[in-house]
N, C-alpha and C positions, 0 to 999 in steps of 0.2 A: 490415140496413143501419145503419151507424154514422154519427152526425151530429156527432161531436166527437172530439178527440184530447186526451188528458190528458198533460201534461208534468210528470213527477215532479221534485221537488227532487233535487239530487245525492245519490247513494247510494254512499258510499265502500265499497270502495276503487276502484270504477269511475268514472273521470273521464269524463263524457259527451263531452268534447271531444277525448279522446285518439285516438278512431277512430270511423268511421261506425257500426261494430257497437255500440260502447258508447253512442253517441248513440241508436240505435234501442232499446236496452235501457231508456232513460229515457222512452219514449213508448208510449202504448197507446190503441187505439180504445175508444170507449165510446158509449153511446146515452143522450141526455137526452130526457125527455118534451117533446114539441113540439105546438103547435097544428096545426090542419088545414093552414095555409099553410106550416108548417115552422119558424115562429119559436119561439124558446125563451124562456121567462120568466126574467127576471134572477135570481130566487131559486133556480132550478135549478142555476146554476153554483155558488153558495155551498153548496147541499146536497151537491153532489158533492165539493167540496174539503174541507169540514170537517163532521164528524158533528154534526148539529143545525143546520147552516146557518151562513152567514157573509155579511157584506156583501162584494160584489165590485165591480170597476170594469173598464171597458175599458182595456186597457193600450196597444193599438196595432192598427191595421189594416195588413196587409201583403200584397203580391201574391205569387203563386206564382212559382217560379223560371222557369216557362215564359214566355219573352218575349212570347208571343202572348196571354197571359191579361190581358184588359183589362176584361171585363164581370163578373168576380167576384174576390174576394180573401178572405183569412183575417182573422178578428178574434180577438185574444188577450184572454182575461179572466183577471184575477188577484184575489187577496184585497185588499180595500181597506186593511186594517190589517196587511199582511204585514211581518214583521220578521225579523231574524237567527234568531229562535227557530224559524221555519218552515223554515229551511235555504235555502241558495243554490240557485237554479234556473239553472244555466249555460245550458241550452237556451234558456230565455226571455230570458236576458241577451244572447244573440246578436242579438236584435232591437233592442238599444239600445247600439250599439258605442261611442258617445261618452259614455255615462252614467258618472258618477263612482262610483255604487254599483250593485251587482248587483240583479237581481230576486230576491225571496224567495218561497218557498212554491210550491204547485202552480199550474199555469196550464192553462186549458182553451182549445183553439183550435177554432173552428167556421168553416164556409164562410159567406160573406156576399156581398152585392151591393147596388148602388144601388137605391133604392126603385123606380125606373122599370123595372127588369128583375128584381126580386126573384122574382116569380112564374114567371119563365122558367128560373131556375137550379135545378139539382138541389141537394139539401142534403147529399148523401153526402160524407163526407170520409174519407181513409185516413191512417193513421199513416205509411205509406211516403211519401206525397206531402208531408206536413208535414215529416217528418224530412229528406227530400231537399232541400226548400226551405230549411230551417234550415241544413243542411250547406252548401248553395250560398252562402247569405249569409255564413256563417262563413269559407269558403275563398276566396270571391271578394273579400271586403272591401267588398262593396256595402252601402250604408246602406239598410235597409228603408224608412225614412221618405222618403228621396230617391227611391227606386224607386217608392214609392206616389204621390208628388207627380207624377213624370214620367208614369207610366202613366195616372193620373187625368186629367191635362191632355190626353194623346193621346186618351183615350176621349171627353172632352168635345168636342174639335175634330172627331173622327170623327162624333159624333152630330149636330153642327151641319151637316155637309155632306150629311146624308141628306135 
């Protein structure tokens, strides 16, 4: 079982955004060591991205392309000090459509959930699911941050009525 998807920086001559197949070429499943509850220590992300480890940060939480997914989402982790030297990551840049600068360096995506339902969610993630979601955001023009806000609000209202 894989619990993370690694998004590679662009690898010329294949532009990841030229086709769905090229996009898939720039993502791969991986497994990070996790605690018994499935949580991953922050230093594990940096150890995967850079030999010897590196500081990382959460870039963004974003929902799956499935419009019925309200109780879980993806979290993208990137290098805290990423720069042009790390290479542009066009896949991760899809998540920031209004940003003036692209995302640089590798990015790791994991499945996440609100604390109240964390223990109920499976932690498995597939590169197919993440790539199809990124492709959907890219092709639909939907803003991941806006989708996250809308679905979170729907989830909160739905939980109130229970």
